[in-house]
N, C-alpha and C positions, 0 to 999 in steps of 0.2 A: 461883506460886499455891500456897498451902499445901493440905494434904490436906482440911481442913474446907471450904475454899472450893471445891475440886474436887467434893467430895461434894454440897455445896449446889447447885452448878451442875448436877450430874447429876440431882438431885431436880427442879430446874426443867425440865430437858430432858424427863425422864420424865413430869412433869405436863403439859407442853405437848403431848406425843405420847400422853398417857394415853387418848385416845379413838381412837387408831389401832390397828386390828386389820387386818393385811394378809392378803389371800388371794392365792394364785398365779394371776394373771389369764391367763397363757399356757398353763396346763395343760389337757390334754384332759379331757373329763368322765369322770374315773375316780375310784376311791376316793381317790387322792392329791389330786384337785382339791377334794374336800370338806373337806380339812384346812386350818384357818386357822393362820397363823403370827404369833406375837408376837415381834418382834425387840427384844431388850434393847439399848439404846444406852448406852454408857458402860462404864467399866472396873470399877466396883464395884457389887455388889448387897448392900446392908446394910439395917439397920433404918431408915435414913433414906429409902430408896426402895422397900423391899419392899412397902409398902402400895400403891404404884402398880401393881405387877405383879398383886397380888391384885385390885385394882379392874379392871384390864384383863381378867383372867380372868372375873370376874363379869359384866362388860359383854359379853364375847364370848358367854357363856352366855345372857344376856338377849336378845341379838340373834339367837339361834338356832344358834350354833355347836355342832356335835356332837362335834368332835374338834379339839384345839388342840395345837400344838407351840410351845414357847418356844425361840427361837434365842439361845443364850448365847455366840455367837462372839466378841463384843467384851469379855466379862467376864473379868477376870484375878484378881479377888478377890471371894469370897462369904462373908458372915458367916452364922452359923446362922439369923438372921432371914430372910435371903434364901432359904435352903434351906426354911424354913417356908412362905414365900410360894409356892415351887414345889410343895411338897407339897400346898398348898391346891388346886392344879390337879387332882390326882388325886381329891381330895374333891369338887370341883365337877363334873368331867366323868366320873369313874369310871375304873377300871383298864381299859386298852386303848383309851382315848379321849383320853389326855393323855400328852405326852412332852416331854423336854428334850433339845435337840440342841446339838452343838458345844461340849461341856464340855471344858476342858483345864486343865492346871496345878492350882493350889490349889482352884478350884471343883470340878474332877473328883475330887480327893482327898477333899474334904469330902463330896461326894455318895456316893462309894464307901465312906467310913467311917461317919460319923454318919448320913448320909442313906440308907444302903443300904436298898432296898426301898420307899422313900417315894414314888418316882416312877420311871418308866421313862426310861432314857437311851439316846441314839442318837448315832452318829458324825456324821451329817449330818441336815439337815432332810428331804432326799429319802428317806433311809433310814427316818426316823420316819414320814413320810407313807405310805410303802409298807406299813409294819408295823402302823400303827394303823387302827382301824375307822372 
């Protein structure tokens, strides 16, 4: 499967799961339990699917989420458009109420370079949930 076909498949997967915002159901009623997690499925976050992330963030806000963490554990490539979608999370939820977890490799390098200061990053979802309000 070529790269374009993979990316189109990823877009379809993200659109199919675009309405899913997962909360940690097993957590005790603590500050961490109030944090909603959006897990990015797929290996690329580009202009082809960045809009789905922004839509999920907006939907979470409309549904009353106060704090959101985006789990990027499966993402191995992020384009600047993907970084812009993540930065929209800080604009939507505000500093201290939005974070990105599990960045590694090229996405982490991009976030630390061009994206420095645009959103908070954390090593794990649990770390983010504990740190965010």
